[in-house]
C-alpha positions, 0 to 999 in steps of 0.5 A: 458476505460479497459487500461488508464493511465489518472487516477484520483489522488484522486481515485488512492490514496484513494484506494491504502490508503485503501490497507493499512488497510487490516490488520484488522477490527479494522484498516478499513478506518483509513488512510481515517479517518485521512486524512478527520480530517486533512483536516477539521482541516486544512481548519480552520487553513488557511494553503495555498492550496498547503499545504493543498494538501500536507497534505491530501496526507501525511495523506492518506499515513501516515503509509506506513512505517508500513509495517507488519500488526502486526505493523499497529495493534500495532500503532492502539492500542498505544501499539508499543514501538517506533514510530519512525521506521515507520515515517522514512521508510514512508519518505523514501518511499514517497521520491522516488516518485515525486508526494508524495515526497512533503508530505514526511517531514509530514509523518516523523514528524507526531509523533513528540511532540509539545514540540519539536517544536517552532513557530508551527503556522509560520512553515507550515510543523510543523503545518501540522505535528501537525494537522496530529498527532492530527487527528491520535490520534483522530482516534485512540481514537474512540471505534468503538463499540459505537455511535460516538456522545455518545463519542464525548465529551470525545474524544475532552477532551483527545485531549484538555488534550494533549495540549501543551506537545503532541499536539501544542495548535495552532492545538487544537485551529483549531480542536475545532470548527470542533469538534463542528459539528456533521456532522463532527463526523458522516462523520468521521465514515461513511461507505460511506467516500470514496464517500464523499471524492471523492466528495469533498476532495482536488485533485479533477480534478488532473490526472496522467499518466504513468510516475507517475503510474510507480513509485507509483506502484514501491513504493507499491511494496517495501512495499509489498516486504520488509516486509520479507527477504523471499519475499524481491525481489518477486514482482520486479522479477515478474514484470520484468519477466512479462514485458519480456514475454509480450514483446516476446508474442507480447505486444505493449510497452504501454501494456508492461509498464502497465504489469510492473505496474500490476506486481508490484501490483500483490501482493497488497493484501499481505498487510493484510497477517500476517507475521507469514504466509508469513515467515512460513518455511513449508507447510501451514495448511488449515486455513492459506491457507484460509488466503492466498487465500484472497490476490488476491481477495483484489488486485483485489478490490483495484485496480479495484476500480480506474477508468482506471485500469481494465485491471491492475486489472485483469492482476495483481490479476488473477495470482492464476487462472487456465485455468481449473477453479481450481484456486483461489479466482474467479475460472475463466477459460479459457473463462474469463482469457485474455492473460495478466492474463495468462502471469502473472500467468506464471510470478508468478510461474517462479519467485517463483520456481526460487527464494529462499524460506524459505523451499528450495533454488531456482530451476535450469532451467530443474527443474523449467520448468518441473514443469511449463510444467507439470502444462500446460499439467494439464490445468493450464497454457497457453501453448503459454505463457509456450512455449515463457518462454521455447524458452527465458528462458535465457533472462527472467531469466537473466532480472528477476535476474538482477531486484531482485539484484537491488531491494535487493541493493535498500533495503539494501541501503534505508530502513534498518531503524536505531533508530533516535534521536527523538525516545524517543520523538516519543514514548511519542507522541504515 
């Protein structure tokens, strides 16, 4: 169906985990590979089904706290000085979502070395965290330029060498029989890993509705926005103004709520954009703008891969298309852009003009509406949506500013990461 909220939880999490690895080809499928390895090892360990499911979710999203592409790449290359910050932030992000919260402790502890644990086998969270640490080190040890079965033995030797100090011997013992199977290694690096997991991984048959989809989208909104102080509240403003415009336009309440989800996720593809480009205090050059133009493509391809999110994918990802076909990245025109996409385009432009940017302060009402109405006259924006914004400007503006103020307070209260007492220990576990 075009708009649906009885979504496969596995399908949704696999696609969103894929979005975490957009920053570089060397990160491709990192989250999924770690989740696959964690699941295979956990099955050998005898962990109960609930803990196995929780570990799988935690592994799929274990790097959610690494917001910047540069940080993700540094983690992958084992060149990050401290590893604790992304664990702390990851825990805080997952903790705010009911269906993801059980895995937050595992994410928090997944770089904690074995010497900091006692009786690992008797503590499910400890064992699960150690399995995730092992799987993470395993995946980062793979040389992507070499055939996997040519490096199998040396990877196993490295994991074994870390037993006792970095990785618990119990976790290593559960890994060794898995590592003896060629099919494990071939599946691990297979370009079809998404399909393999969809067919056989945990969570099959579990669905979620709108009540759980909204907080998941809000968590990813925070990840997108909180990368930079210059974008810290952008998606909150877009989601709120798009929902308000949709309601005023005549959408049903169900559609309005889905529009808010689409607004939360409209810039999902920016997870792969370098921070230096997002924070540049001036006009982008041609090379930088070419990089920016890919973000809505990635937003669309990630969301449309979730069965039932076709409508949200279009509403969220088409916000840089124009009615005359001169937008990007698909160059769609009026014949292909539905009302939801047209509303999102106006909401995104309105929010961008109203908020402070590195190169200018937020615009006043007259200046802002002048730019938007000029874009409408040039054939870029929908005339009816622009008229709704103009007629209800104060209401839409007030709602958006309130949402952005709350988002900023939320960021300052919950996501100002501070070094913890485990900092040196987690550095050693890298």
